[in-house]
C-alpha positions as CSV (number, residue, x, y, z in Angstrom):
1,M,38.6,123.2,87.4
2,T,36.4,120.9,89.5
3,P,33.2,122.6,90.8
4,L,33.7,124.0,94.3
5,K,32.1,122.1,97.2
6,V,30.9,124.4,100.0
7,L,30.1,123.7,103.7
8,L,27.8,126.3,105.3
9,V,27.6,126.3,109.1
10,E,24.6,128.5,109.9
11,D,21.8,127.9,112.5
12,D,19.6,130.7,111.1
13,A,17.5,129.3,108.2
14,I,16.8,132.8,106.7
15,D,20.5,133.7,106.7
16,A,21.2,130.4,105.0
17,M,18.6,131.1,102.3
18,E,20.1,134.6,101.7
19,F,23.6,133.0,101.4
20,M,22.4,130.5,98.8
21,R,20.5,133.2,96.8
22,A,23.8,135.3,96.7
23,V,25.7,132.2,95.6
24,R,23.3,131.5,92.7
25,K,23.5,135.1,91.5
26,S,27.3,135.1,91.6
27,Q,27.1,132.6,88.7
28,V,30.2,130.8,90.1
29,Q,30.3,127.1,89.3
30,I,29.5,125.6,92.6
31,G,29.1,121.9,93.2
32,E,27.5,120.4,96.3
33,V,26.6,122.7,99.1
34,K,26.0,121.2,102.6
35,T,24.4,123.2,105.4
36,C,24.9,122.3,109.0
37,R,23.2,124.1,112.0
38,Y,25.5,122.8,114.8
39,A,29.2,122.5,115.4
40,E,29.0,118.7,116.0
41,E,27.1,118.2,112.8
42,A,29.8,120.2,110.8
43,L,32.6,118.2,112.4
44,S,30.9,114.9,111.6
45,A,30.5,116.0,108.0
46,L,34.2,116.7,107.7
47,T,35.0,113.2,108.7
48,S,33.3,111.7,105.7
49,W,33.2,114.6,103.2
50,E,35.9,116.9,101.8
51,P,34.6,120.4,101.0
52,G,36.6,123.0,99.1
53,C,35.7,125.7,101.6
54,V,33.7,126.5,104.7
55,F,31.5,129.5,105.5
56,L,31.1,129.6,109.3
57,D,28.7,131.7,111.3
58,Y,30.4,133.0,114.4
59,Q,27.3,132.8,116.6
60,L,26.3,129.1,116.9
61,P,24.2,127.2,119.5
62,R,26.1,125.6,122.3
63,T,29.5,126.9,121.0
64,N,31.0,129.8,119.1
65,G,32.7,130.0,115.7
66,L,36.2,130.4,117.2
67,E,36.2,127.1,118.9
68,L,34.7,125.3,115.9
69,L,37.3,127.0,113.7
70,K,40.1,125.7,115.9
71,R,38.8,122.2,115.8
72,M,38.3,122.3,112.0
73,K,41.9,123.5,111.5
74,K,43.1,120.5,113.5
75,M,41.2,118.2,111.2
76,A,42.0,120.0,107.9
77,P,44.8,122.6,108.3
78,A,44.7,123.7,104.7
79,L,40.9,124.0,104.5
80,P,39.8,127.7,103.6
81,V,37.4,129.0,106.2
82,V,35.4,132.3,105.8
83,V,33.8,133.6,109.0
84,L,30.4,135.3,108.9
85,T,28.9,137.4,111.7
86,S,25.9,139.5,112.3
87,Q,28.0,142.4,113.6
88,G,31.4,143.8,112.8
89,D,33.7,143.4,115.7
90,E,37.4,143.9,115.0
91,R,38.5,142.1,118.1
92,I,36.6,139.0,117.0
93,A,38.0,139.3,113.5
94,V,41.5,139.4,114.8
95,E,41.0,136.3,116.9
96,M,39.4,134.4,114.0
97,M,42.2,135.4,111.6
98,K,44.8,134.2,114.2
99,A,43.0,130.9,114.5
100,G,43.4,130.4,110.7
101,A,40.4,132.0,109.1
102,M,40.9,133.0,105.5
103,D,38.5,136.0,105.6
104,Y,35.9,137.7,107.9
105,F,33.0,139.9,107.0
106,P,29.4,140.7,108.3
107,K,26.4,138.9,106.8
108,S,25.1,142.2,105.6
109,E,28.0,142.3,103.1
110,I,27.0,139.0,101.6
111,N,26.3,139.7,97.9
112,P,27.2,138.2,94.5
113,E,30.1,140.6,94.0
114,R,31.6,139.8,97.4
115,L,31.2,136.1,96.9
116,I,32.8,136.2,93.4
117,K,35.9,137.7,95.0
118,V,35.9,135.3,97.9
119,F,35.4,132.2,95.6
120,H,38.2,133.5,93.3
121,T,40.5,133.8,96.2
122,I,39.5,130.4,97.5
123,S,40.1,128.9,94.0
124,Q,43.6,130.4,93.9
125,M,44.3,129.0,97.4
126,I,43.0,125.5,96.4
127,F,45.1,125.6,93.2
128,A,48.2,126.7,95.2
129,E,47.6,124.0,97.8
130,Q,47.2,121.4,95.1
131,A,50.5,122.6,93.6
132,R,52.2,122.4,97.0
133,V,50.9,118.9,97.6
134,E,52.1,117.8,94.2
135,A,55.4,119.4,94.7
136,E,55.8,117.7,98.1
137,H,54.8,114.5,96.5
138,E,57.4,114.9,93.8
139,L,60.0,115.9,96.4
140,A,59.1,112.9,98.5
141,K,59.5,110.7,95.4
142,K,62.9,112.3,94.6
143,D,64.0,111.9,98.3
144,A,62.9,108.3,98.2
145,F,64.8,107.8,94.9
146,I,67.9,109.5,96.2
147,N,67.7,107.5,99.5
148,K,67.4,104.3,97.5
149,I,70.5,105.2,95.5
150,A,72.4,106.0,98.6
151,L,71.2,102.8,100.3
152,L,72.0,100.5,97.3
153,S,75.2,102.3,96.2
154,P,78.3,100.1,96.7
155,N,80.2,103.3,97.4
156,I,80.3,105.3,100.6
157,M,78.4,108.6,100.2
158,Y,78.5,111.4,102.7
159,V,78.2,115.1,103.5
160,I,80.3,116.5,106.4
161,D,80.6,120.0,107.9
162,I,84.4,120.6,108.0
163,E,83.9,124.0,109.7
164,N,82.2,122.6,112.8
165,W,83.4,119.0,112.3
166,T,80.0,117.4,112.3
167,E,78.6,114.6,110.1
168,I,75.5,115.7,108.2
169,F,74.8,112.6,106.1
170,H,76.2,109.2,105.2
171,N,74.9,106.0,103.8
172,R,75.4,102.6,105.6
173,Q,78.0,101.3,103.2
174,I,80.7,102.7,105.4
175,W,79.6,100.5,108.3
176,N,79.3,97.5,106.0
177,I,82.9,98.0,104.8
178,L,84.1,98.4,108.3
179,G,82.3,95.2,109.5
180,Y,79.5,96.8,111.6
181,T,76.6,94.9,110.1
182,D,74.7,94.3,113.4
183,G,73.6,98.0,114.0
184,L,76.3,98.7,116.6
185,V,78.3,101.5,115.1
186,P,81.2,103.5,116.6
187,D,81.2,107.2,117.4
188,M,81.9,109.2,114.3
189,G,83.7,111.8,116.3
190,N,84.6,115.0,114.4
191,G,83.3,114.1,110.9
192,F,85.0,110.9,110.1
193,S,88.0,111.5,112.3
194,G,86.7,109.0,114.9
195,I,87.3,106.1,112.5
196,I,90.4,107.4,110.7
197,D,93.5,105.4,111.5
198,P,95.7,107.4,114.0
199,Q,98.6,107.3,111.5
200,D,96.5,109.4,109.1
201,H,95.1,112.0,111.5
202,R,97.6,114.6,110.5
203,L,97.0,113.9,106.8
204,F,93.3,114.1,107.4
205,K,93.5,117.5,109.1
206,E,95.9,118.9,106.4
207,H,93.6,117.6,103.6
208,Y,90.5,119.4,104.9
209,S,92.4,122.5,105.8
210,R,93.4,122.7,102.1
211,M,89.8,122.0,101.1
212,R,88.5,124.9,103.2
213,K,90.9,127.5,101.8
214,W,92.1,126.5,98.3
215,V,89.7,124.2,96.5
216,R,87.4,125.8,93.8
217,D,83.8,124.9,93.3
218,S,83.3,121.8,91.1
219,E,87.0,120.9,91.6
220,V,87.3,117.2,92.5
221,V,89.9,116.3,95.1
222,E,91.0,112.7,95.6
223,K,92.7,111.4,98.7
224,E,93.6,108.1,100.2
225,F,93.0,107.3,103.9
226,R,93.1,104.4,106.2
227,L,90.1,103.5,108.4
228,K,90.0,101.1,111.3
229,H,88.0,97.9,110.6
230,R,86.0,96.4,113.5
231,D,88.6,93.7,113.8
232,G,91.4,96.3,114.0
233,S,92.8,95.8,110.5
234,D,93.4,98.6,108.1
235,V,90.7,99.5,105.5
236,W,92.0,101.8,102.7
237,I,89.5,104.1,101.1
238,L,89.8,106.5,98.1
239,T,87.7,109.6,98.6
240,R,86.5,112.0,95.8
241,E,85.2,115.2,97.2
242,V,83.8,118.6,96.0
243,P,82.8,121.7,97.9
244,F,79.1,121.5,98.8
245,R,78.5,124.7,100.7
246,R,80.5,127.8,101.7
247,N,80.2,130.1,104.7
248,G,79.7,133.9,104.6
249,G,83.5,134.4,104.3
250,G,83.7,132.2,101.1
251,K,85.5,129.3,102.8
252,V,84.2,125.8,102.2
253,K,81.9,124.8,105.0
254,E,80.5,121.5,103.8
255,V,82.0,118.8,101.6
256,L,80.1,116.2,99.5
257,G,82.1,113.1,98.9
258,T,82.1,109.5,97.8
259,A,84.6,106.8,98.8
260,I,85.4,103.3,97.6
261,D,87.2,100.5,99.4
262,I,90.7,100.1,97.8
263,T,92.1,97.7,100.4
264,G,92.4,94.9,97.8
265,R,94.3,97.2,95.4
266,K,96.6,98.3,98.3
267,L,97.3,94.7,99.3
268,A,98.0,93.9,95.6
269,E,100.3,97.0,95.4
270,Q,102.1,95.9,98.6
271,E,102.5,92.3,97.2
272,L,103.8,93.8,93.9
273,L,106.2,96.0,95.8
274,S,107.4,93.1,97.9
275,A,107.8,91.0,94.8
276,K,109.7,93.9,93.1
277,Q,112.0,94.3,96.1
278,A,112.6,90.6,96.2
279,A,113.4,90.6,92.5
280,E,115.7,93.6,92.9
281,E,117.4,91.8,95.9
282,A,117.7,88.7,93.8
283,T,119.2,90.8,91.0
284,R,121.6,92.5,93.4
285,I,122.6,89.1,94.9
286,K,123.2,87.8,91.4
287,S,125.2,90.9,90.4
288,D,127.2,90.5,93.6
289,F,127.8,86.9,92.8
290,L,128.8,87.6,89.2
291,S,131.0,90.4,90.3
292,T,132.8,88.1,92.8
293,M,132.9,85.3,90.2
294,S,134.3,87.7,87.7
295,H,137.0,88.8,90.1
296,E,137.9,85.3,91.2
297,I,138.1,83.9,87.7
298,R,139.6,86.9,85.9
299,T,142.4,87.3,88.5
300,P,144.1,83.9,87.8
301,M,143.2,84.2,84.2
302,N,145.2,87.4,84.1
303,A,148.3,85.5,85.0
304,I,147.5,82.6,82.6
305,V,146.9,85.0,79.6
306,G,149.8,87.3,80.5
307,F,152.4,84.6,80.9
308,T,151.2,82.7,77.9
309,D,151.7,85.9,75.7
310,L,155.1,86.4,77.2
311,L,156.2,82.8,76.5
312,L,154.8,82.9,72.9
313,V,157.2,85.8,72.0
314,G,160.2,83.7,73.2
315,Q,162.3,81.0,71.5
316,L,160.2,77.8,71.4
317,D,160.3,74.6,69.6
318,S,157.2,73.5,67.6
319,Q,155.8,71.3,70.3
320,Q,156.2,73.9,73.0
321,R,154.5,76.5,70.8
322,Q,151.7,74.1,70.1
323,Y,151.1,73.5,73.8
324,L,151.1,77.2,74.5
325,N,148.7,77.9,71.6
326,T,146.4,75.2,73.0
327,I,146.5,77.0,76.5
328,K,145.9,80.3,74.8
329,Y,143.0,78.9,72.7
330,S,141.4,77.4,75.9
331,A,141.9,80.6,77.8
332,D,140.3,82.6,75.0
333,N,137.3,80.3,74.9
334,L,136.9,80.6,78.7
335,M,137.0,84.3,78.4
336,V,134.3,84.2,75.7
337,I,132.1,82.2,78.0
338,L,132.7,84.5,81.0
339,N,132.1,87.6,78.9
340,D,128.9,86.2,77.5
341,I,127.6,85.5,81.0
342,L,128.6,89.0,82.3
343,D,127.1,90.8,79.3
344,F,123.9,88.8,79.7
345,S,123.8,89.8,83.4
346,K,124.5,93.5,82.7
347,I,121.7,93.6,80.2
348,E,119.3,92.0,82.6
349,A,120.4,94.4,85.4
350,G,119.9,97.4,83.2
351,K,123.6,98.4,83.5
352,F,124.3,98.2,79.8
353,K,124.9,101.7,78.6
354,L,124.6,102.9,75.0
355,D,126.8,105.5,73.3
356,R,126.0,107.8,70.4
357,F,128.7,109.3,68.2
358,E,129.7,109.5,64.6
359,F,131.6,106.6,63.0
360,D,132.6,105.5,59.5
361,I,130.6,102.3,58.9
362,R,132.8,101.0,56.0
363,D,136.0,101.4,58.1
364,R,134.3,99.6,61.0
365,I,133.2,96.6,58.9
366,A,136.6,96.4,57.2
367,Y,138.4,96.3,60.6
368,L,135.9,93.6,61.7
369,V,136.6,91.5,58.7
370,D,140.4,91.9,59.2
371,T,139.9,90.7,62.8
372,F,138.3,87.4,61.6
373,R,140.5,87.0,58.5
374,I,143.0,84.7,60.2
375,R,140.3,82.4,61.6
376,A,138.6,82.2,58.2
377,T,141.9,81.5,56.5
378,Q,142.7,78.7,58.9
379,K,139.4,77.1,58.0
380,D,139.8,77.8,54.3
381,V,136.5,79.7,54.3
382,D,136.1,82.9,52.2
383,L,135.2,86.0,54.3
384,F,134.1,89.2,52.5
385,F,131.8,92.1,52.9
386,C,129.9,94.5,50.7
387,V,128.2,97.8,51.5
388,D,125.7,99.3,49.0
389,D,126.6,102.7,47.6
390,D,123.4,104.3,49.0
391,V,124.3,103.4,52.6
392,P,125.5,106.7,54.3
393,G,129.3,106.7,54.9
394,I,129.1,108.3,58.3
395,L,126.5,107.1,60.8
396,L,125.5,108.4,64.2
397,G,124.9,105.7,66.9
398,D,126.7,103.2,69.0
399,P,129.4,101.5,67.0
400,H,130.6,99.4,70.0
401,R,127.2,97.6,70.3
402,L,127.0,97.2,66.5
403,N,130.5,95.7,66.6
404,Q,129.4,93.3,69.4
405,I,126.4,92.2,67.4
406,L,128.5,91.6,64.3
407,V,131.2,89.8,66.3
408,N,128.6,87.3,67.6
409,L,127.0,86.8,64.3
410,V,130.2,86.5,62.2
411,G,131.9,84.4,64.9
412,N,128.9,82.0,64.9
413,A,128.9,81.9,61.1
414,L,132.6,81.0,61.0
415,K,132.2,78.5,63.8
416,F,129.6,76.5,61.9
417,T,131.0,76.8,58.4
418,E,133.5,74.2,57.3
419,E,133.6,75.2,53.6
420,G,132.3,77.9,51.3
421,C,132.0,81.5,52.5
422,V,130.7,83.9,55.1
423,R,129.3,87.2,53.6
424,I,128.5,90.4,55.5
425,S,126.4,92.9,53.5
426,L,124.9,96.2,54.4
427,H,121.8,97.8,52.6
428,L,119.8,100.9,53.0
429,D,116.4,99.6,54.1
430,K,114.6,103.0,54.6
431,D,115.7,106.6,54.4
432,Y,114.0,109.1,56.7
433,G,116.1,112.1,55.9
434,N,118.0,112.7,59.1
435,N,118.2,109.0,59.9
436,A,118.0,105.7,58.1
437,D,117.3,102.0,58.8
438,I,120.3,99.9,57.8
439,R,119.8,96.2,57.1
440,I,122.8,94.1,57.9
441,E,122.9,90.5,56.7
442,V,125.4,87.8,57.8
443,A,125.1,84.8,55.5
444,D,127.1,81.6,55.6
445,T,127.2,78.2,53.8
446,G,127.6,76.3,57.0
447,I,125.7,73.4,58.5
448,G,122.5,75.4,58.9
449,I,119.8,75.1,61.6
450,S,117.0,72.6,61.7
451,E,113.4,73.9,61.6
452,D,112.6,72.6,65.1
453,K,115.4,74.7,66.5
454,M,114.7,78.0,64.8
455,N,112.2,79.1,67.5
456,T,114.7,78.6,70.3
457,I,118.0,79.9,68.9
458,F,117.6,83.3,70.6
459,D,116.6,81.8,74.0
460,S,119.1,81.9,76.9
461,F,121.6,79.1,77.1
462,S,120.1,77.5,74.0
463,Q,122.3,75.8,71.4
464,A,121.1,74.6,68.1
465,H,123.8,71.9,67.7
466,H,124.0,69.9,70.9
467,N,125.1,66.8,69.0
468,D,128.1,68.6,67.5
469,A,129.4,70.0,70.8
470,N,132.8,68.3,70.5
471,K,133.2,69.3,66.9
472,F,132.2,73.0,67.4
473,F,133.9,73.6,70.8
474,G,133.0,76.4,73.1
475,G,130.1,78.7,73.9
476,T,127.4,79.2,76.5
477,G,124.4,79.5,74.2
478,L,124.2,83.1,75.1
479,G,125.7,84.7,72.0
480,L,122.5,84.9,70.0
481,T,120.5,85.9,73.1
482,I,122.9,88.8,73.8
483,T,122.7,89.7,70.1
484,R,118.9,89.8,70.3
485,Q,118.9,91.8,73.5
486,L,121.5,94.3,72.1
487,T,119.4,94.7,69.0
488,E,116.3,95.4,71.1
489,L,118.2,97.9,73.2
490,L,119.0,99.7,70.0
491,D,115.3,99.5,69.0
492,G,116.1,97.2,66.1
493,T,114.9,93.9,64.9
494,I,116.6,90.6,64.2
495,K,115.5,87.5,62.3
496,A,117.1,84.3,61.0
497,E,116.5,82.0,58.0
498,S,118.2,78.7,57.6
499,T,118.2,75.5,55.7
500,L,119.8,72.5,57.3
501,G,123.0,71.5,55.5
502,K,123.0,74.6,53.3
503,G,123.6,77.6,55.6
504,S,121.9,80.5,57.4
505,V,121.2,84.1,57.0
506,F,120.9,86.4,60.0
507,T,119.3,89.8,59.3
508,V,119.6,92.8,61.7
509,T,117.9,96.1,61.0
510,L,119.0,99.1,63.0
511,N,118.2,102.8,62.9
512,F,121.1,105.2,62.8
513,G,121.4,108.9,62.5
514,K,123.3,110.4,59.5
515,G,126.6,111.9,60.4
516,D,128.5,114.8,59.0
517,T,130.0,113.9,55.6
518,S,133.1,115.9,56.4
519,Y,133.7,113.7,59.4
520,R,136.9,111.6,59.6
521,E,137.0,109.1,62.4
522,E,139.8,109.7,64.7
523,K,142.1,106.7,64.8
524,T,144.2,107.7,67.7
525,D,145.1,110.9,69.5
526,N,148.5,109.9,70.7
527,P,151.2,107.5,69.6
528,V,151.7,104.4,71.7
529,V,154.9,104.5,73.6
530,H,156.5,101.0,73.4
531,S,159.3,102.0,75.8
532,L,158.7,103.4,79.2
533,K,162.4,104.2,79.8
534,G,162.8,107.2,82.1
535,Y,159.3,106.7,83.7
536,R,158.7,105.5,87.2
537,I,155.6,103.3,87.7
538,L,154.1,102.5,91.1
539,A,151.9,99.4,91.1
540,A,149.7,97.9,93.8
541,E,148.7,94.2,93.3
542,D,148.1,91.6,95.9
543,I,148.2,88.4,93.8
544,L,151.8,87.1,93.5
545,A,151.3,85.7,90.0
546,N,150.1,89.1,88.8
547,Q,152.9,90.9,90.6
548,I,155.4,88.7,88.7
549,L,153.6,89.4,85.4
550,L,153.7,93.2,86.0
551,K,157.3,92.9,86.9
552,H,158.2,91.1,83.6
553,L,156.1,93.6,81.5
554,L,157.5,96.7,83.2
555,E,161.0,95.4,82.8
556,K,160.3,94.5,79.2
557,W,159.2,98.1,78.6
558,E,162.3,99.4,80.5
559,A,160.3,101.3,83.2
560,G,161.4,102.0,86.7
561,Y,158.9,100.5,89.0
562,T,157.9,99.7,92.6
563,I,155.3,97.0,93.2
564,C,153.3,96.9,96.5
565,S,150.9,94.3,97.9
566,N,148.2,96.6,99.1
567,G,147.1,100.2,99.3
568,K,148.8,100.9,102.6
569,E,152.2,100.0,101.2
570,L,151.4,102.1,98.1
571,L,150.7,105.2,100.2
572,G,154.0,104.6,102.0
573,A,156.0,104.3,98.7
574,L,154.2,107.4,97.3
575,A,155.1,109.5,100.3
576,E,158.8,108.7,100.0
577,N,159.3,108.8,96.2
578,D,158.0,110.5,93.0
579,F,156.2,108.5,90.3
580,D,154.9,109.3,86.9
581,L,151.9,106.9,87.0
582,I,150.1,104.5,89.4
583,L,148.6,101.1,88.6
584,M,146.0,100.4,91.3
585,D,144.3,97.1,91.9
586,I,140.9,97.8,93.4
587,Q,140.4,94.7,95.6
588,M,143.3,94.2,98.0
589,P,143.7,93.2,101.6
590,V,144.7,95.6,104.4
591,M,143.7,98.6,102.3
592,D,141.8,98.4,99.0
593,G,142.3,100.6,96.0
594,I,139.2,102.8,96.6
595,T,140.4,103.7,100.1
596,A,143.9,104.4,98.9
597,M,142.6,106.6,96.1
598,K,140.5,108.6,98.5
599,K,143.5,109.1,100.8
600,I,145.6,110.3,97.9
601,Q,143.0,112.9,96.9
602,S,142.3,114.1,100.5
603,S,145.7,113.8,102.3
604,M,148.3,113.9,99.5
605,L,147.2,116.8,97.4
606,H,150.7,117.3,96.0
607,K,150.5,113.8,94.5
608,A,146.9,113.9,93.4
609,H,147.9,115.0,89.8
610,I,149.6,111.6,89.1
611,P,147.5,109.5,86.7
612,V,146.0,106.5,88.4
613,I,144.9,103.5,86.2
614,A,142.6,101.1,88.0
615,L,143.3,97.4,87.5
616,T,140.2,95.3,88.2
617,A,138.8,91.9,87.5
618,D,135.3,93.2,88.2
619,T,133.6,94.2,84.9
620,F,130.9,96.0,86.9
621,A,133.4,98.2,88.7
622,V,133.3,101.1,86.2
623,Q,129.6,101.6,86.8
624,T,129.8,101.4,90.6
625,P,129.0,104.9,92.1
626,E,131.6,104.5,94.8
627,I,134.3,103.8,92.3
628,A,133.1,106.5,89.8
629,Q,133.5,109.1,92.6
630,C,137.2,108.1,92.9
631,N,137.9,109.7,89.5
632,F,140.4,107.1,88.3
633,S,142.2,108.3,85.1
634,G,141.4,105.0,83.4
635,F,140.5,101.4,83.7
636,V,142.1,98.2,82.5
637,T,140.1,95.0,83.0
638,K,141.8,91.8,83.9
639,P,142.8,89.6,82.2
640,F,144.5,92.2,80.1
641,K,146.7,91.9,77.1
642,A,150.1,93.4,77.3
643,G,149.3,95.6,74.3
644,D,146.2,97.0,76.0
645,L,148.1,97.8,79.2
646,I,151.0,99.6,77.4
647,S,148.5,101.5,75.3
648,E,146.6,102.8,78.3
649,I,149.8,103.6,80.2
650,S,151.4,105.4,77.3
651,R,148.2,107.4,76.5
652,H,148.2,108.9,80.0
653,L,152.0,109.5,80.1
654,V,151.9,111.3,76.8
655,L,148.9,113.4,77.9
656,E,150.5,114.1,81.2
657,A,153.7,115.2,79.6
658,S,151.8,117.5,77.2
659,G,149.7,119.0,80.0
660,Q,146.4,117.8,78.5
661,E,143.5,116.4,80.5
662,P,143.4,112.6,80.2
663,R,140.2,111.1,78.8
664,F,138.5,108.2,80.5
665,S,139.1,104.9,78.9
666,A,138.0,101.4,79.9
667,N,139.7,98.3,78.3
């Protein structure tokens, strides 16, 4: 420790000598000792010299020790001062101690032992004072460091008292964010409530009410609020807060928080939401357009297809039959185009549903090949299929979408193959135990695809053979796009390999579950009734051509029937007569099929058991919530084939007669 510097204020030279003799005998390491006789001299010394302690005689010329002590304490509050006196007066001692003296004792008690104790005490005081000064210095450095962080932080930092609603601390970032850069700041109000957007006041109060009662220590709570910018606009902030101090009852009293400006993110979210809403609106408009288009095109197509089929079963000469087959061929191609566009729209709109049930894969492929056999025979192209022995016989998945994929691929292969063959082959790609990847290849010896077209064949409305449009009639360029989209919906993959002039190979890999080996796919539950003799059918259809078609078909099937032009007429006929089945067009003037169906179910409960088959040209109708709530017994989509309609009618009549619950069916 540094030797102690001593200031002795003593006007008596003998007393000063006695003090110095006692100091030397104490053997305490003392540095410089200055002796002053007068108060002014002592005060002057303190201005230029810093002693470690002062020994002060109470009785001094022109003043007393008490007054000098007070003046010394003003100059050096922490300086230890020991008062010496020639007499022991307790009153003086009390006054001196109140004024800041460290100790007080008579000069008669000055001896080495007493000084050793005093110097030891003074040393401890000096050490403690030095430690305090160092601690204050470190604290000041830390405060400066923290203040610098708070000042330079890009985030808002604050402490608020949520019990008394007062602001304790915040950095200036909040004012920078709110546009107050000139020192003029608004009233903070209760905490931050003065700058909170009025729309968020209730949220603000609820948030801090929860903070007070329910939030645990160290638990971080995030909240979004709107503040008011100086220009009146909204400023969104995201706060992250923790309990900082609790009151005696354990409730949170103060909250420490940081906040960041998220206005840019909020604006981006709003723009994204607006864009999403605009996209959804565009999709809705497109769906409405396609729904309307579907109805407007399919309605007249129903009459064209229906009457063509009726004429083809009659007595015709070769030229008449050729004309009708040309009409049928053109109508079928038009329906392929229309169905492609509608399927594409359904997939885009997310309205394409997938099924999952067991099916016999070999039976399905065989049926598919039989379907295309006539077209292959007409073109003198061999069509065959092979399924490897290790492919499971019964698969679990969506056979309808698999069939649609294969119809597109096989149809394309036959379309662009003039000689040679088309081969469908199935292989077990990977076996996972309960499920397996099945690799399906459709290969042909057709005209092939040029290398520059290979990258675009799966794009929407893309065709690989523009120059052969007249030779290979029909198509929207959506077949392969739909095939790719269906494959992706089934979590599968598709790829194509081709050599121009030699043919193409399309490979689809799909994952299917393994079905029960004892499963036998149900071909039909009920026989098709080809005669409706003895049954009475009530039909509602507003298009005259379709009314005539229904009349011819129902007469051909020997059914009794009544045909109405709208739902209101149908309700009148139903009220006066009994019927076994109702055919209901959905879109009709005066009263549509949905309204008529609801009235039957609400006001004609004694007739509500009659099966009602919806006839619709809208392929989206089945998935419309309003139509689904009507609980139609079945759906037949226009244009329908006579066989499809009689199958659906007979299915419901047979089930109705047997007392079974009809199952939904959409054709």
